[in-house]
HTML snippet that shows the backbone in 3Dmol.js (N, CA, C, O; Angstrom):
<script src="https://3Dmol.org/build/3Dmol-min.js"></script>
<div id="view" style="width:600px;height:400px;position:relative"></div>
<script>
const pdb = `
ATOM      1  N   MET A   1      14.933   6.210 -58.141  1.00  0.00           N
ATOM      2  CA  MET A   1      16.215   5.564 -58.218  1.00  0.00           C
ATOM      3  C   MET A   1      17.156   6.472 -59.002  1.00  0.00           C
ATOM      4  O   MET A   1      16.732   7.124 -59.956  1.00  0.00           O
ATOM      5  N   SER A   2      18.412   6.522 -58.616  1.00  0.00           N
ATOM      6  CA  SER A   2      19.380   7.405 -59.250  1.00  0.00           C
ATOM      7  C   SER A   2      20.503   6.620 -59.903  1.00  0.00           C
ATOM      8  O   SER A   2      20.886   5.553 -59.424  1.00  0.00           O
ATOM      9  N   ASP A   3      21.025   7.148 -60.989  1.00  0.00           N
ATOM     10  CA  ASP A   3      22.179   6.573 -61.671  1.00  0.00           C
ATOM     11  C   ASP A   3      23.415   7.320 -61.193  1.00  0.00           C
ATOM     12  O   ASP A   3      23.483   8.544 -61.312  1.00  0.00           O
ATOM     13  N   LEU A   4      24.393   6.597 -60.653  1.00  0.00           N
ATOM     14  CA  LEU A   4      25.607   7.222 -60.140  1.00  0.00           C
ATOM     15  C   LEU A   4      26.781   7.037 -61.090  1.00  0.00           C
ATOM     16  O   LEU A   4      27.920   6.950 -60.631  1.00  0.00           O
ATOM     17  N   SER A   5      26.548   6.975 -62.382  1.00  0.00           N
ATOM     18  CA  SER A   5      27.606   6.636 -63.330  1.00  0.00           C
ATOM     19  C   SER A   5      28.753   7.644 -63.333  1.00  0.00           C
ATOM     20  O   SER A   5      29.859   7.293 -63.744  1.00  0.00           O
ATOM     21  N   LEU A   6      28.534   8.877 -62.892  1.00  0.00           N
ATOM     22  CA  LEU A   6      29.607   9.860 -62.876  1.00  0.00           C
ATOM     23  C   LEU A   6      30.532   9.702 -61.676  1.00  0.00           C
ATOM     24  O   LEU A   6      31.692  10.110 -61.740  1.00  0.00           O
ATOM     25  N   THR A   7      30.048   9.123 -60.589  1.00  0.00           N
ATOM     26  CA  THR A   7      30.848   9.035 -59.368  1.00  0.00           C
ATOM     27  C   THR A   7      31.042   7.607 -58.882  1.00  0.00           C
ATOM     28  O   THR A   7      31.521   7.402 -57.767  1.00  0.00           O
ATOM     29  N   GLN A   8      30.694   6.640 -59.669  1.00  0.00           N
ATOM     30  CA  GLN A   8      30.735   5.258 -59.211  1.00  0.00           C
ATOM     31  C   GLN A   8      32.155   4.713 -59.154  1.00  0.00           C
ATOM     32  O   GLN A   8      33.012   5.119 -59.940  1.00  0.00           O
ATOM     33  N   PRO A   9      32.402   3.795 -58.227  1.00  0.00           N
ATOM     34  CA  PRO A   9      33.681   3.094 -58.212  1.00  0.00           C
ATOM     35  C   PRO A   9      33.814   2.250 -59.480  1.00  0.00           C
ATOM     36  O   PRO A   9      32.824   1.968 -60.156  1.00  0.00           O
ATOM     37  N   LYS A  10      35.037   1.856 -59.791  1.00  0.00           N
ATOM     38  CA  LYS A  10      35.271   1.030 -60.980  1.00  0.00           C
ATOM     39  C   LYS A  10      34.619  -0.336 -60.794  1.00  0.00           C
ATOM     40  O   LYS A  10      34.794  -0.982 -59.761  1.00  0.00           O
ATOM     41  N   LEU A  11      33.866  -0.768 -61.801  1.00  0.00           N
ATOM     42  CA  LEU A  11      33.191  -2.063 -61.769  1.00  0.00           C
ATOM     43  C   LEU A  11      33.788  -2.996 -62.810  1.00  0.00           C
ATOM     44  O   LEU A  11      34.157  -2.568 -63.904  1.00  0.00           O
ATOM     45  N   LYS A  12      33.879  -4.267 -62.461  1.00  0.00           N
ATOM     46  CA  LYS A  12      34.316  -5.276 -63.422  1.00  0.00           C
ATOM     47  C   LYS A  12      33.208  -5.497 -64.445  1.00  0.00           C
ATOM     48  O   LYS A  12      32.053  -5.136 -64.220  1.00  0.00           O
ATOM     49  N   GLU A  13      33.585  -6.101 -65.580  1.00  0.00           N
ATOM     50  CA  GLU A  13      32.590  -6.463 -66.589  1.00  0.00           C
ATOM     51  C   GLU A  13      31.635  -7.498 -66.016  1.00  0.00           C
ATOM     52  O   GLU A  13      31.953  -8.177 -65.041  1.00  0.00           O
ATOM     53  N   CYS A  14      30.468  -7.612 -66.626  1.00  0.00           N
ATOM     54  CA  CYS A  14      29.474  -8.596 -66.199  1.00  0.00           C
ATOM     55  C   CYS A  14      30.069  -9.998 -66.304  1.00  0.00           C
ATOM     56  O   CYS A  14      30.657 -10.339 -67.330  1.00  0.00           O
ATOM     57  N   PRO A  15      29.926 -10.817 -65.256  1.00  0.00           N
ATOM     58  CA  PRO A  15      30.478 -12.171 -65.302  1.00  0.00           C
ATOM     59  C   PRO A  15      29.708 -13.099 -66.238  1.00  0.00           C
ATOM     60  O   PRO A  15      30.180 -14.195 -66.539  1.00  0.00           O
ATOM     61  N   PHE A  16      28.548 -12.687 -66.696  1.00  0.00           N
ATOM     62  CA  PHE A  16      27.720 -13.537 -67.551  1.00  0.00           C
ATOM     63  C   PHE A  16      27.863 -13.209 -69.035  1.00  0.00           C
ATOM     64  O   PHE A  16      27.940 -14.114 -69.866  1.00  0.00           O
ATOM     65  N   CYS A  17      27.901 -11.907 -69.373  1.00  0.00           N
ATOM     66  CA  CYS A  17      27.925 -11.539 -70.793  1.00  0.00           C
ATOM     67  C   CYS A  17      29.085 -10.628 -71.172  1.00  0.00           C
ATOM     68  O   CYS A  17      29.312 -10.384 -72.357  1.00  0.00           O
ATOM     69  N   GLY A  18      29.826 -10.120 -70.185  1.00  0.00           N
ATOM     70  CA  GLY A  18      30.941  -9.223 -70.467  1.00  0.00           C
ATOM     71  C   GLY A  18      30.532  -7.777 -70.669  1.00  0.00           C
ATOM     72  O   GLY A  18      31.364  -6.941 -71.019  1.00  0.00           O
ATOM     73  N   GLY A  19      29.252  -7.471 -70.450  1.00  0.00           N
ATOM     74  CA  GLY A  19      28.756  -6.107 -70.623  1.00  0.00           C
ATOM     75  C   GLY A  19      29.228  -5.168 -69.524  1.00  0.00           C
ATOM     76  O   GLY A  19      29.783  -5.599 -68.513  1.00  0.00           O
ATOM     77  N   ASN A  20      28.999  -3.883 -69.737  1.00  0.00           N
ATOM     78  CA  ASN A  20      29.332  -2.869 -68.739  1.00  0.00           C
ATOM     79  C   ASN A  20      28.257  -2.835 -67.660  1.00  0.00           C
ATOM     80  O   ASN A  20      27.083  -3.095 -67.923  1.00  0.00           O
ATOM     81  N   ALA A  21      28.679  -2.513 -66.450  1.00  0.00           N
ATOM     82  CA  ALA A  21      27.747  -2.422 -65.329  1.00  0.00           C
ATOM     83  C   ALA A  21      27.734  -1.002 -64.792  1.00  0.00           C
ATOM     84  O   ALA A  21      28.681  -0.239 -64.980  1.00  0.00           O
ATOM     85  N   ARG A  22      26.650  -0.667 -64.124  1.00  0.00           N
ATOM     86  CA  ARG A  22      26.567   0.620 -63.438  1.00  0.00           C
ATOM     87  C   ARG A  22      25.910   0.409 -62.085  1.00  0.00           C
ATOM     88  O   ARG A  22      25.225  -0.588 -61.856  1.00  0.00           O
ATOM     89  N   LEU A  23      26.132   1.365 -61.196  1.00  0.00           N
ATOM     90  CA  LEU A  23      25.557   1.302 -59.855  1.00  0.00           C
ATOM     91  C   LEU A  23      24.286   2.133 -59.799  1.00  0.00           C
ATOM     92  O   LEU A  23      24.193   3.201 -60.404  1.00  0.00           O
ATOM     93  N   TRP A  24      23.319   1.625 -59.065  1.00  0.00           N
ATOM     94  CA  TRP A  24      22.057   2.321 -58.835  1.00  0.00           C
ATOM     95  C   TRP A  24      21.836   2.416 -57.334  1.00  0.00           C
ATOM     96  O   TRP A  24      22.209   1.513 -56.586  1.00  0.00           O
ATOM     97  N   VAL A  25      21.228   3.511 -56.897  1.00  0.00           N
ATOM     98  CA  VAL A  25      20.915   3.684 -55.480  1.00  0.00           C
ATOM     99  C   VAL A  25      19.448   4.030 -55.312  1.00  0.00           C
ATOM    100  O   VAL A  25      18.803   4.565 -56.214  1.00  0.00           O
ATOM    101  N   GLU A  26      18.945   3.710 -54.138  1.00  0.00           N
ATOM    102  CA  GLU A  26      17.565   4.043 -53.806  1.00  0.00           C
ATOM    103  C   GLU A  26      17.538   4.548 -52.373  1.00  0.00           C
ATOM    104  O   GLU A  26      18.159   3.968 -51.482  1.00  0.00           O
ATOM    105  N   ALA A  27      16.823   5.615 -52.168  1.00  0.00           N
ATOM    106  CA  ALA A  27      16.672   6.181 -50.832  1.00  0.00           C
ATOM    107  C   ALA A  27      15.253   6.714 -50.706  1.00  0.00           C
ATOM    108  O   ALA A  27      14.618   7.075 -51.697  1.00  0.00           O
ATOM    109  N   GLY A  28      14.784   6.755 -49.511  1.00  0.00           N
ATOM    110  CA  GLY A  28      13.448   7.270 -49.276  1.00  0.00           C
ATOM    111  C   GLY A  28      13.345   7.842 -47.878  1.00  0.00           C
ATOM    112  O   GLY A  28      14.332   7.898 -47.144  1.00  0.00           O
ATOM    113  N   ILE A  29      12.175   8.256 -47.522  1.00  0.00           N
ATOM    114  CA  ILE A  29      11.952   8.817 -46.195  1.00  0.00           C
ATOM    115  C   ILE A  29      12.133   7.722 -45.155  1.00  0.00           C
ATOM    116  O   ILE A  29      11.574   6.633 -45.279  1.00  0.00           O
ATOM    117  N   ASN A  30      12.909   8.020 -44.142  1.00  0.00           N
ATOM    118  CA  ASN A  30      13.149   7.116 -43.009  1.00  0.00           C
ATOM    119  C   ASN A  30      13.863   5.814 -43.379  1.00  0.00           C
ATOM    120  O   ASN A  30      13.779   4.839 -42.632  1.00  0.00           O
ATOM    121  N   ILE A  31      14.562   5.781 -44.516  1.00  0.00           N
ATOM    122  CA  ILE A  31      15.375   4.601 -44.817  1.00  0.00           C
ATOM    123  C   ILE A  31      16.766   5.046 -45.227  1.00  0.00           C
ATOM    124  O   ILE A  31      16.960   6.164 -45.704  1.00  0.00           O
ATOM    125  N   ASP A  32      17.714   4.173 -45.038  1.00  0.00           N
ATOM    126  CA  ASP A  32      19.075   4.446 -45.457  1.00  0.00           C
ATOM    127  C   ASP A  32      19.186   4.320 -46.971  1.00  0.00           C
ATOM    128  O   ASP A  32      18.289   3.800 -47.635  1.00  0.00           O
ATOM    129  N   VAL A  33      20.283   4.796 -47.493  1.00  0.00           N
ATOM    130  CA  VAL A  33      20.569   4.652 -48.919  1.00  0.00           C
ATOM    131  C   VAL A  33      21.097   3.250 -49.167  1.00  0.00           C
ATOM    132  O   VAL A  33      22.017   2.799 -48.483  1.00  0.00           O
ATOM    133  N   TRP A  34      20.526   2.565 -50.132  1.00  0.00           N
ATOM    134  CA  TRP A  34      20.967   1.230 -50.529  1.00  0.00           C
ATOM    135  C   TRP A  34      21.267   1.260 -52.013  1.00  0.00           C
ATOM    136  O   TRP A  34      20.741   2.102 -52.740  1.00  0.00           O
ATOM    137  N   GLY A  35      22.117   0.339 -52.469  1.00  0.00           N
ATOM    138  CA  GLY A  35      22.447   0.313 -53.888  1.00  0.00           C
ATOM    139  C   GLY A  35      22.717  -1.087 -54.394  1.00  0.00           C
ATOM    140  O   GLY A  35      22.840  -2.037 -53.621  1.00  0.00           O
ATOM    141  N   TYR A  36      22.807  -1.193 -55.707  1.00  0.00           N
ATOM    142  CA  TYR A  36      23.154  -2.457 -56.358  1.00  0.00           C
ATOM    143  C   TYR A  36      23.790  -2.137 -57.703  1.00  0.00           C
ATOM    144  O   TYR A  36      23.646  -1.028 -58.217  1.00  0.00           O
ATOM    145  N   ALA A  37      24.491  -3.105 -58.269  1.00  0.00           N
ATOM    146  CA  ALA A  37      25.068  -2.970 -59.604  1.00  0.00           C
ATOM    147  C   ALA A  37      24.221  -3.777 -60.576  1.00  0.00           C
ATOM    148  O   ALA A  37      23.671  -4.819 -60.222  1.00  0.00           O
ATOM    149  N   GLU A  38      24.124  -3.286 -61.799  1.00  0.00           N
ATOM    150  CA  GLU A  38      23.339  -3.977 -62.819  1.00  0.00           C
ATOM    151  C   GLU A  38      24.047  -3.866 -64.163  1.00  0.00           C
ATOM    152  O   GLU A  38      24.594  -2.815 -64.501  1.00  0.00           O
ATOM    153  N   CYS A  39      24.034  -4.951 -64.925  1.00  0.00           N
ATOM    154  CA  CYS A  39      24.629  -4.985 -66.261  1.00  0.00           C
ATOM    155  C   CYS A  39      23.730  -4.233 -67.240  1.00  0.00           C
ATOM    156  O   CYS A  39      22.516  -4.432 -67.258  1.00  0.00           O
ATOM    157  N   ASP A  40      24.336  -3.371 -68.051  1.00  0.00           N
ATOM    158  CA  ASP A  40      23.578  -2.628 -69.062  1.00  0.00           C
ATOM    159  C   ASP A  40      23.089  -3.520 -70.198  1.00  0.00           C
ATOM    160  O   ASP A  40      22.113  -3.190 -70.872  1.00  0.00           O
ATOM    161  N   LEU A  41      23.760  -4.643 -70.412  1.00  0.00           N
ATOM    162  CA  LEU A  41      23.436  -5.488 -71.557  1.00  0.00           C
ATOM    163  C   LEU A  41      22.427  -6.585 -71.217  1.00  0.00           C
ATOM    164  O   LEU A  41      21.358  -6.652 -71.822  1.00  0.00           O
ATOM    165  N   CYS A  42      22.761  -7.442 -70.253  1.00  0.00           N
ATOM    166  CA  CYS A  42      21.877  -8.584 -69.950  1.00  0.00           C
ATOM    167  C   CYS A  42      21.010  -8.350 -68.713  1.00  0.00           C
ATOM    168  O   CYS A  42      20.173  -9.187 -68.375  1.00  0.00           O
ATOM    169  N   GLU A  43      21.207  -7.218 -68.039  1.00  0.00           N
ATOM    170  CA  GLU A  43      20.442  -6.828 -66.858  1.00  0.00           C
ATOM    171  C   GLU A  43      20.655  -7.736 -65.652  1.00  0.00           C
ATOM    172  O   GLU A  43      19.816  -7.777 -64.752  1.00  0.00           O
ATOM    173  N   ALA A  44      21.780  -8.471 -65.624  1.00  0.00           N
ATOM    174  CA  ALA A  44      22.127  -9.214 -64.411  1.00  0.00           C
ATOM    175  C   ALA A  44      22.298  -8.196 -63.294  1.00  0.00           C
ATOM    176  O   ALA A  44      22.825  -7.106 -63.514  1.00  0.00           O
ATOM    177  N   ARG A  45      21.856  -8.550 -62.110  1.00  0.00           N
ATOM    178  CA  ARG A  45      21.871  -7.608 -60.999  1.00  0.00           C
ATOM    179  C   ARG A  45      22.605  -8.210 -59.815  1.00  0.00           C
ATOM    180  O   ARG A  45      22.411  -9.377 -59.473  1.00  0.00           O
ATOM    181  N   GLY A  46      23.449  -7.399 -59.197  1.00  0.00           N
ATOM    182  CA  GLY A  46      24.143  -7.809 -57.986  1.00  0.00           C
ATOM    183  C   GLY A  46      23.238  -7.652 -56.778  1.00  0.00           C
ATOM    184  O   GLY A  46      22.117  -7.154 -56.884  1.00  0.00           O
ATOM    185  N   ALA A  47      23.732  -8.079 -55.647  1.00  0.00           N
ATOM    186  CA  ALA A  47      22.970  -8.010 -54.400  1.00  0.00           C
ATOM    187  C   ALA A  47      22.831  -6.564 -53.921  1.00  0.00           C
ATOM    188  O   ALA A  47      23.712  -5.733 -54.144  1.00  0.00           O
ATOM    189  N   TRP A  48      21.709  -6.282 -53.258  1.00  0.00           N
ATOM    190  CA  TRP A  48      21.534  -4.989 -52.601  1.00  0.00           C
ATOM    191  C   TRP A  48      22.599  -4.859 -51.527  1.00  0.00           C
ATOM    192  O   TRP A  48      22.979  -5.845 -50.895  1.00  0.00           O
ATOM    193  N   ALA A  49      23.080  -3.638 -51.320  1.00  0.00           N
ATOM    194  CA  ALA A  49      24.105  -3.379 -50.315  1.00  0.00           C
ATOM    195  C   ALA A  49      23.820  -2.031 -49.652  1.00  0.00           C
ATOM    196  O   ALA A  49      23.176  -1.172 -50.253  1.00  0.00           O
ATOM    197  N   PRO A  50      24.297  -1.840 -48.413  1.00  0.00           N
ATOM    198  CA  PRO A  50      23.986  -0.619 -47.668  1.00  0.00           C
ATOM    199  C   PRO A  50      24.810   0.603 -48.070  1.00  0.00           C
ATOM    200  O   PRO A  50      24.683   1.653 -47.440  1.00  0.00           O
ATOM    201  N   SER A  51      25.647   0.495 -49.097  1.00  0.00           N
ATOM    202  CA  SER A  51      26.405   1.643 -49.590  1.00  0.00           C
ATOM    203  C   SER A  51      26.837   1.379 -51.027  1.00  0.00           C
ATOM    204  O   SER A  51      26.829   0.239 -51.491  1.00  0.00           O
ATOM    205  N   VAL A  52      27.212   2.440 -51.720  1.00  0.00           N
ATOM    206  CA  VAL A  52      27.692   2.304 -53.092  1.00  0.00           C
ATOM    207  C   VAL A  52      28.969   1.471 -53.115  1.00  0.00           C
ATOM    208  O   VAL A  52      29.135   0.602 -53.970  1.00  0.00           O
ATOM    209  N   ALA A  53      29.869   1.742 -52.169  1.00  0.00           N
ATOM    210  CA  ALA A  53      31.130   0.988 -52.116  1.00  0.00           C
ATOM    211  C   ALA A  53      30.876  -0.496 -51.883  1.00  0.00           C
ATOM    212  O   ALA A  53      31.523  -1.338 -52.505  1.00  0.00           O
ATOM    213  N   ALA A  54      29.951  -0.823 -51.001  1.00  0.00           N
ATOM    214  CA  ALA A  54      29.635  -2.231 -50.721  1.00  0.00           C
ATOM    215  C   ALA A  54      28.978  -2.894 -51.929  1.00  0.00           C
ATOM    216  O   ALA A  54      29.241  -4.063 -52.207  1.00  0.00           O
ATOM    217  N   ALA A  55      28.133  -2.167 -52.645  1.00  0.00           N
ATOM    218  CA  ALA A  55      27.503  -2.720 -53.847  1.00  0.00           C
ATOM    219  C   ALA A  55      28.560  -3.016 -54.908  1.00  0.00           C
ATOM    220  O   ALA A  55      28.498  -4.051 -55.572  1.00  0.00           O
ATOM    221  N   ALA A  56      29.527  -2.118 -55.070  1.00  0.00           N
ATOM    222  CA  ALA A  56      30.610  -2.338 -56.032  1.00  0.00           C
ATOM    223  C   ALA A  56      31.454  -3.535 -55.618  1.00  0.00           C
ATOM    224  O   ALA A  56      31.838  -4.349 -56.459  1.00  0.00           O
ATOM    225  N   GLU A  57      31.744  -3.643 -54.330  1.00  0.00           N
ATOM    226  CA  GLU A  57      32.528  -4.777 -53.830  1.00  0.00           C
ATOM    227  C   GLU A  57      31.815  -6.099 -54.104  1.00  0.00           C
ATOM    228  O   GLU A  57      32.443  -7.068 -54.528  1.00  0.00           O
ATOM    229  N   LYS A  58      30.518  -6.139 -53.865  1.00  0.00           N
ATOM    230  CA  LYS A  58      29.750  -7.365 -54.121  1.00  0.00           C
ATOM    231  C   LYS A  58      29.755  -7.708 -55.611  1.00  0.00           C
ATOM    232  O   LYS A  58      29.918  -8.873 -55.972  1.00  0.00           O
ATOM    233  N   TRP A  59      29.580  -6.709 -56.480  1.00  0.00           N
ATOM    234  CA  TRP A  59      29.568  -6.957 -57.916  1.00  0.00           C
ATOM    235  C   TRP A  59      30.937  -7.457 -58.396  1.00  0.00           C
ATOM    236  O   TRP A  59      31.017  -8.362 -59.226  1.00  0.00           O
ATOM    237  N   ASN A  60      31.995  -6.868 -57.873  1.00  0.00           N
ATOM    238  CA  ASN A  60      33.345  -7.196 -58.328  1.00  0.00           C
ATOM    239  C   ASN A  60      33.864  -8.521 -57.781  1.00  0.00           C
ATOM    240  O   ASN A  60      34.883  -9.019 -58.260  1.00  0.00           O
ATOM    241  N   ARG A  61      33.205  -9.093 -56.809  1.00  0.00           N
ATOM    242  CA  ARG A  61      33.630 -10.375 -56.239  1.00  0.00           C
ATOM    243  C   ARG A  61      33.366 -11.487 -57.251  1.00  0.00           C
ATOM    244  O   ARG A  61      32.296 -11.543 -57.857  1.00  0.00           O
ATOM    245  N   ARG A  62      34.339 -12.362 -57.428  1.00  0.00           N
ATOM    246  CA  ARG A  62      34.217 -13.473 -58.376  1.00  0.00           C
ATOM    247  C   ARG A  62      34.617 -14.777 -57.700  1.00  0.00           C
ATOM    248  O   ARG A  62      35.418 -14.784 -56.764  1.00  0.00           O
ATOM    249  N   ALA A  63      34.060 -15.863 -58.177  1.00  0.00           N
ATOM    250  CA  ALA A  63      34.423 -17.186 -57.663  1.00  0.00           C
ATOM    251  C   ALA A  63      35.927 -17.363 -57.806  1.00  0.00           C
ATOM    252  O   ALA A  63      36.504 -17.035 -58.843  1.00  0.00           O
ATOM    253  N   GLY A  64      36.550 -17.879 -56.767  1.00  0.00           N
ATOM    254  CA  GLY A  64      37.987 -18.096 -56.797  1.00  0.00           C
ATOM    255  C   GLY A  64      38.791 -16.943 -56.237  1.00  0.00           C
ATOM    256  O   GLY A  64      39.985 -17.097 -55.980  1.00  0.00           O
ATOM    257  N   ASP A  65      38.160 -15.770 -56.036  1.00  0.00           N
ATOM    258  CA  ASP A  65      38.868 -14.649 -55.426  1.00  0.00           C
ATOM    259  C   ASP A  65      39.191 -14.975 -53.982  1.00  0.00           C
ATOM    260  O   ASP A  65      38.415 -15.655 -53.310  1.00  0.00           O
ATOM    261  N   GLU A  66      40.330 -14.497 -53.496  1.00  0.00           N
ATOM    262  CA  GLU A  66      40.698 -14.718 -52.099  1.00  0.00           C
ATOM    263  C   GLU A  66      39.660 -14.136 -51.150  1.00  0.00           C
ATOM    264  O   GLU A  66      39.458 -14.664 -50.056  1.00  0.00           O
ATOM    265  N   ALA A  67      38.999 -13.053 -51.556  1.00  0.00           N
ATOM    266  CA  ALA A  67      38.003 -12.402 -50.702  1.00  0.00           C
ATOM    267  C   ALA A  67      36.834 -13.324 -50.387  1.00  0.00           C
ATOM    268  O   ALA A  67      36.123 -13.109 -49.405  1.00  0.00           O
ATOM    269  N   ASN A  68      36.630 -14.341 -51.204  1.00  0.00           N
ATOM    270  CA  ASN A  68      35.519 -15.265 -50.985  1.00  0.00           C
ATOM    271  C   ASN A  68      35.831 -16.335 -49.959  1.00  0.00           C
ATOM    272  O   ASN A  68      34.926 -17.032 -49.502  1.00  0.00           O
ATOM    273  N   LEU A  69      37.090 -16.479 -49.590  1.00  0.00           N
ATOM    274  CA  LEU A  69      37.472 -17.553 -48.670  1.00  0.00           C
ATOM    275  C   LEU A  69      37.136 -17.230 -47.246  1.00  0.00           C
ATOM    276  O   LEU A  69      37.396 -18.036 -46.352  1.00  0.00           O
TER     277      LEU A  69
END
`;
const viewer = $3Dmol.createViewer("view");
viewer.addModel(pdb, "pdb");
viewer.setStyle({}, {cartoon: {color: "spectrum"}});
viewer.zoomTo();
viewer.render();
</script>
């Protein structure tokens, strides 16, 4: 697993504790690259996504956002 903290899109603070989050990716033989965001403080984890951008979008989504409608 790799830490993309140098090239990651901007992430919102953790919705549970306010901690900083970072994106992680995993790739292997014969599989696509997938990623997720995780809080450095409470270790809350966002959903797996098929790209870094999609993982950031999922993490940044909050209840009440227009994107959720």
